[in-house]
C-alpha positions as CSV (number, residue, x, y, z in Angstrom):
1,M,-11.2,179.9,-26.1
2,N,-13.9,178.1,-24.2
3,A,-17.3,179.4,-23.2
4,S,-16.1,180.5,-19.8
5,A,-13.2,182.5,-21.3
6,N,-15.5,184.0,-23.9
7,K,-18.0,185.0,-21.2
8,K,-15.2,186.6,-19.1
9,L,-14.0,188.6,-22.0
10,L,-17.4,190.1,-22.6
11,Q,-17.9,190.7,-18.9
12,D,-14.6,192.6,-18.9
13,I,-15.5,194.6,-22.0
14,F,-18.9,195.7,-20.6
15,A,-17.5,196.5,-17.2
16,A,-14.8,198.8,-18.6
17,A,-17.2,200.5,-21.0
18,A,-20.0,201.0,-18.4
19,N,-18.0,202.7,-15.6
20,P,-20.3,205.2,-13.8
21,D,-17.6,207.8,-14.2
22,P,-17.7,209.0,-17.8
23,A,-14.0,210.0,-17.7
24,A,-13.1,206.4,-16.7
25,R,-15.1,204.6,-19.4
26,D,-12.7,202.6,-21.5
27,R,-13.6,201.0,-24.9
28,A,-10.1,199.9,-25.7
29,L,-10.7,196.2,-24.8
30,F,-13.8,196.1,-27.1
31,T,-11.8,197.7,-29.9
32,A,-8.9,195.4,-29.4
33,S,-11.2,192.3,-29.2
34,L,-13.1,193.2,-32.4
35,A,-11.9,191.2,-35.4
36,D,-10.9,193.2,-38.5
37,D,-13.6,191.3,-40.5
38,A,-16.3,191.4,-37.8
39,K,-19.9,192.0,-38.6
40,W,-22.6,193.9,-36.6
41,V,-26.1,192.9,-37.7
42,V,-28.9,195.3,-36.5
43,T,-31.9,193.1,-36.8
44,G,-35.4,194.1,-37.8
45,Q,-37.0,196.0,-40.6
46,Y,-36.4,199.7,-39.8
47,S,-33.9,202.3,-41.0
48,W,-31.2,201.0,-38.7
49,S,-31.5,197.4,-39.8
50,R,-28.4,196.5,-41.8
51,T,-25.1,194.7,-41.5
52,F,-22.0,196.8,-40.7
53,S,-19.1,194.7,-42.2
54,G,-15.6,195.2,-40.8
55,K,-14.1,196.8,-37.7
56,E,-13.9,200.2,-39.4
57,A,-17.6,200.2,-40.3
58,I,-18.7,199.2,-36.9
59,L,-16.6,201.8,-35.1
60,G,-16.9,204.6,-37.6
61,E,-20.3,204.2,-39.3
62,L,-22.4,202.6,-36.5
63,H,-20.8,203.8,-33.3
64,G,-19.6,207.0,-34.8
65,Y,-23.1,208.0,-35.8
66,V,-24.6,207.0,-32.4
67,R,-22.0,209.2,-30.7
68,T,-23.2,212.2,-32.8
69,R,-26.7,211.7,-31.4
70,L,-25.9,211.3,-27.7
71,R,-24.5,213.5,-25.0
72,D,-21.3,212.7,-23.3
73,R,-19.9,209.2,-23.5
74,T,-22.5,206.5,-24.2
75,R,-22.8,203.5,-22.0
76,T,-24.7,200.2,-22.0
77,I,-24.9,198.3,-18.8
78,A,-25.0,194.5,-19.0
79,H,-26.9,192.5,-16.5
80,R,-26.9,189.0,-17.8
81,F,-24.3,186.9,-19.7
82,I,-25.1,183.4,-21.1
83,A,-22.3,181.5,-22.8
84,D,-22.3,178.4,-24.9
85,G,-19.1,177.6,-26.8
86,D,-18.3,180.4,-29.1
87,I,-21.6,182.2,-28.5
88,V,-22.2,184.7,-25.6
89,V,-25.6,186.3,-25.2
90,V,-25.6,189.6,-23.3
91,E,-28.8,191.3,-22.0
92,A,-28.1,195.0,-21.3
93,K,-29.8,198.4,-20.9
94,G,-28.6,201.7,-22.2
95,D,-28.1,204.7,-20.0
96,N,-28.0,207.6,-22.4
97,V,-29.3,211.1,-23.1
98,T,-29.8,212.5,-26.6
99,L,-28.5,215.9,-27.7
100,E,-32.1,217.1,-27.3
101,G,-32.2,216.0,-23.7
102,A,-34.4,212.9,-24.1
103,R,-33.6,209.7,-22.3
104,Y,-32.4,206.8,-24.6
105,D,-32.4,203.8,-22.3
106,N,-33.0,201.0,-24.8
107,D,-33.1,197.3,-23.8
108,Y,-30.7,195.1,-25.8
109,C,-30.1,191.5,-26.4
110,L,-26.7,191.1,-28.1
111,V,-25.5,187.8,-29.4
112,F,-21.8,187.7,-29.8
113,R,-19.9,185.0,-31.8
114,L,-16.2,184.7,-31.0
115,A,-13.3,182.9,-32.5
116,D,-9.8,182.7,-31.1
117,G,-10.5,185.5,-28.6
118,K,-11.9,187.9,-31.2
119,I,-15.5,189.1,-31.7
120,K,-16.5,187.9,-35.2
121,E,-20.2,188.8,-35.2
122,I,-22.7,190.7,-33.1
123,R,-26.4,190.5,-33.6
124,E,-28.4,193.3,-32.0
125,Y,-32.0,193.0,-30.9
126,C,-33.6,196.1,-29.4
127,D,-36.7,198.3,-29.3
128,S,-36.6,199.7,-32.9
129,V,-39.5,202.1,-32.2
130,L,-37.5,203.7,-29.3
131,T,-34.4,203.9,-31.4
132,E,-36.0,205.8,-34.2
133,K,-38.0,208.0,-31.8
134,A,-34.9,209.0,-29.8
135,L,-32.2,208.9,-32.4
136,G,-34.1,209.4,-35.6
137,P,-33.7,207.3,-38.8
138,F,-30.3,206.0,-39.6
139,P,-28.9,208.0,-42.6
140,Q,-28.8,206.3,-45.9
141,A,-25.5,205.4,-47.3
142,P,-24.3,207.8,-50.0
143,A,-24.9,206.6,-53.5
144,R,-21.9,205.2,-55.2
145,A,-20.9,206.4,-58.6
146,A,-21.0,203.7,-61.3
147,G,-17.7,202.9,-62.7
C-alpha cells in the first residue's frame, strides 16, 4: 500500500472508533488491521512505558486494562494525519471519563508503521503525568515461575 492508502486506512479506523454515539463506535477495522505480530510501544520512563508484543497483548493487556479504568466505551479523536510511505503519524485527543468521574482527555501522537495493509507497530507519545494521575500506575506483569 502507498502512503495515501495507509493514511486512508488510519482515517477510517479512527472515524469508526470515535463515533459520538457510544453504541455506534466500532473497533472492528482496527482489530482486523492489526497484524498478529504487531507491537505497541508506550514511550517514556513511567509505569506504562513498555512494549506490548502481539495482537493479543495489545488488545488484552493494554486496551483491556484501559477499559477497566474508564467509563463506557473509550474514544480517541484524531485531528491530523501525516503519511510518508509506510508511516502514518496521527495527532489525537482522548475523550474519556475514569470510573471515579475524572476527565481523561490526553493528547496523543501515535506513529503507525504499516506493511501490506496491516499495522505492524504503534509508538505512543502522550502526557505520562496525566496518564498516571487519571488511570494510576500500570500493573506489573505477574512474576513467572522459573522452569
